[in-house]
matplotlib code that plots the C-alpha trace (Angstrom):
import matplotlib.pyplot as plt

x = [0.0, 2.8, 4.7, 1.6, 1.0, 4.6, 4.4, 1.2, 2.7, 5.8, 3.7, 1.5, 4.7, 6.2, 3.0, 2.5, 6.1, 6.6, 7.4, 10.1, 11.6, 11.8, 13.4, 16.0, 16.7, 17.4, 19.5, 21.6, 22.0, 23.1, 25.8, 26.9, 27.2, 28.9, 31.4, 32.2, 32.6, 35.1, 37.5, 38.1, 38.9, 41.8, 45.3, 47.7, 49.7, 46.6, 45.6, 49.1, 49.1, 45.7, 46.8, 49.9, 47.8, 45.5, 48.6, 49.6, 46.1, 45.9, 49.2, 48.0, 44.7, 46.5, 48.8, 45.9, 47.7, 44.7, 42.9, 41.6, 37.9, 36.9, 38.5, 37.2, 33.7, 33.9, 35.1, 32.5, 29.6, 30.8, 30.9, 27.5, 25.8, 27.3, 25.9, 22.5, 22.5, 23.3, 20.5, 18.1, 19.2, 18.8, 15.3, 14.1, 15.3, 13.4, 16.6, 18.2, 16.4, 18.8, 21.7, 20.0, 20.0, 23.7, 24.5, 22.6, 24.3, 27.7, 27.1, 26.3, 29.3, 31.7, 30.4, 30.5, 34.0, 35.2, 33.7, 34.6, 38.2, 38.6, 37.0, 38.9, 42.3, 41.9, 39.2, 37.4, 39.5, 38.5, 34.8, 34.7, 36.7, 34.4, 31.3, 32.5, 34.0, 31.4, 28.1, 27.2, 27.2, 25.8, 22.7, 21.8, 23.4, 22.1, 18.4, 18.6, 20.0, 17.4, 14.6, 16.0, 16.5, 12.9, 11.5, 13.7, 12.6, 8.9, 9.3, 11.0, 8.1, 5.6, 7.5, 7.3, 3.6, 2.7, 5.0, 5.3, 2.1, -0.8, 0.2, -1.9, -0.5, 1.6, 3.6, 5.0, 3.4, 5.2, 8.4, 8.2, 7.5, 10.4, 12.8, 11.7, 12.3, 15.8, 16.6, 15.4, 17.7, 20.5, 20.0, 20.3, 23.5, 24.9, 24.5, 26.0, 29.0, 29.5, 29.4, 31.8, 34.3, 34.2, 32.9, 34.0, 37.7, 37.1, 35.3, 37.9, 40.7, 39.0, 39.5, 42.5, 43.5, 47.1, 48.5]
y = [0.0, 2.4, 1.6, 2.3, 5.6, 6.6, 5.8, 7.8, 10.7, 10.6, 10.5, 13.4, 15.4, 14.7, 15.5, 18.8, 19.9, 18.4, 21.7, 22.3, 18.8, 19.3, 22.7, 21.5, 18.4, 20.5, 22.8, 19.9, 18.5, 22.0, 21.9, 18.4, 19.7, 22.9, 20.9, 18.7, 21.7, 23.4, 20.5, 21.7, 25.2, 23.9, 24.6, 21.8, 22.5, 22.3, 19.1, 17.7, 18.7, 17.1, 13.9, 13.7, 14.0, 11.2, 9.1, 9.3, 8.6, 5.5, 4.3, 4.7, 3.0, 0.1, -0.3, 0.2, 3.3, 5.7, 7.0, 4.5, 3.7, 4.9, 8.3, 8.4, 7.7, 10.4, 13.0, 12.0, 12.0, 15.3, 17.0, 15.7, 16.6, 20.1, 20.5, 19.2, 21.4, 24.4, 23.6, 23.2, 26.6, 28.2, 26.7, 28.2, 31.7, 33.9, 35.0, 31.5, 30.1, 31.4, 29.8, 26.4, 26.6, 27.5, 24.4, 22.1, 23.6, 23.3, 19.7, 18.9, 20.9, 18.9, 15.6, 16.7, 18.0, 14.8, 12.5, 14.8, 15.1, 11.3, 10.5, 13.4, 12.2, 8.4, 7.6, 4.3, 3.5, 6.8, 6.2, 2.8, 4.2, 7.2, 5.0, 2.9, 5.7, 8.5, 7.0, 4.4, 6.5, 9.5, 7.4, 7.9, 11.3, 13.3, 12.3, 13.1, 16.5, 17.2, 16.2, 18.5, 21.3, 21.1, 20.9, 23.9, 26.0, 25.1, 26.0, 29.3, 30.1, 29.3, 31.6, 34.4, 33.9, 33.5, 36.1, 38.8, 38.6, 36.9, 36.5, 33.4, 32.4, 29.5, 27.3, 25.0, 21.8, 22.5, 23.4, 20.1, 18.1, 19.8, 19.1, 15.4, 15.0, 16.5, 14.1, 11.2, 12.3, 12.6, 8.9, 8.0, 10.0, 7.7, 4.8, 6.8, 7.7, 4.0, 3.0, 5.7, 4.9, 1.1, -0.2, 2.4, 1.8, -2.0, -1.2, 1.3, -1.2, -3.4, -0.8, 1.3, 3.1, 3.3, 6.9]
z = [0.0, 0.9, -2.3, -4.3, -2.4, -2.9, -6.6, -7.0, -5.1, -7.3, -10.5, -9.4, -8.5, -12.0, -13.8, -11.8, -12.5, -15.9, -17.6, -15.0, -15.4, -19.2, -18.7, -16.1, -18.2, -21.3, -19.2, -18.0, -21.5, -22.7, -20.0, -21.2, -24.8, -23.8, -21.7, -24.6, -26.9, -24.5, -25.0, -28.6, -27.2, -25.1, -26.3, -27.1, -24.0, -21.8, -23.4, -22.9, -19.2, -18.6, -20.5, -18.3, -15.2, -16.6, -17.2, -13.5, -12.5, -14.7, -13.3, -9.8, -10.6, -12.2, -9.1, -6.7, -5.3, -5.5, -2.4, 0.1, -0.6, 2.8, 2.3, -1.3, 0.0, 2.6, 0.1, -2.5, 0.0, 1.6, -1.8, -2.9, 0.5, 0.3, -3.2, -2.0, 1.0, -1.1, -3.5, -0.5, 0.9, -2.5, -2.8, 0.5, -0.5, -2.9, -4.8, -5.0, -8.0, -10.7, -8.9, -8.9, -12.7, -12.6, -10.5, -12.8, -15.9, -14.2, -13.3, -16.9, -18.0, -15.8, -17.1, -20.7, -20.4, -18.7, -21.2, -24.1, -23.2, -22.7, -26.1, -27.8, -26.6, -26.2, -28.8, -28.2, -25.1, -23.6, -24.5, -22.7, -19.7, -19.3, -19.7, -16.7, -14.7, -15.1, -16.0, -13.3, -10.2, -12.1, -13.0, -9.3, -8.7, -11.7, -11.3, -7.6, -8.3, -11.0, -8.6, -5.9, -8.4, -9.7, -6.2, -5.1, -8.1, -7.5, -3.8, -4.7, -7.1, -4.3, -1.9, -4.4, -4.9, -1.3, 0.2, -2.4, -4.5, -2.8, 0.8, 1.4, 4.8, 6.0, 3.6, 6.3, 4.8, 1.4, 3.2, 5.1, 1.9, 0.2, 3.1, 3.3, -0.5, -0.2, 2.7, 0.6, -2.3, 0.2, 1.1, -2.6, -2.8, -0.1, -2.5, -5.3, -3.3, -2.2, -5.8, -6.8, -4.0, -4.0, -7.3, -9.9, -9.4, -10.0, -13.2, -14.3, -13.9, -16.5, -19.2, -18.3, -21.5, -22.7, -22.5]

ax = plt.figure().add_subplot(projection="3d")
ax.plot(x, y, z, "-o")
ax.set_aspect("equal")
plt.show()
């Protein structure tokens, strides 16, 4: 019964905010495309420096000399929770909505640049490596960020309407729902960070490119 109710609530939420989901999704994809395009704007020296850094990383990965998984998990989760907390804070402020758009675009840009550079410099080897290194944990991370972004934007719009235009009264129930949703997405990010710290290195070792 609870699963059915949760599923219905999620469906209603997506239907009510469908236009925002489409807009944020397109914004994220624009970030990915822009990040991939930036690779072509790098100078040969910049590309060489990045490739040398990748070479050291691949060597450390092959020799299992990269960061301890526990430390990697802590850093990964800390970074994701900070981003989530910032998005929550921006969502409960009237002026924070534009910055949520910036964060989503920047997330797409980072992913696009990473994948674009690997493919640009390492061809098919880079494609397979980026697929195993970047895609798996981001299948959990990116939807979570988009859900929080849409909810934050919707709550900001509600704040503007209720506080600056119509003044309808309390919005505590909506604030509570928004905060609970952010907390649920934080739980998903725990799993994304666990995957990134413990399983991603194993997958990456299977297809380490030759630099």
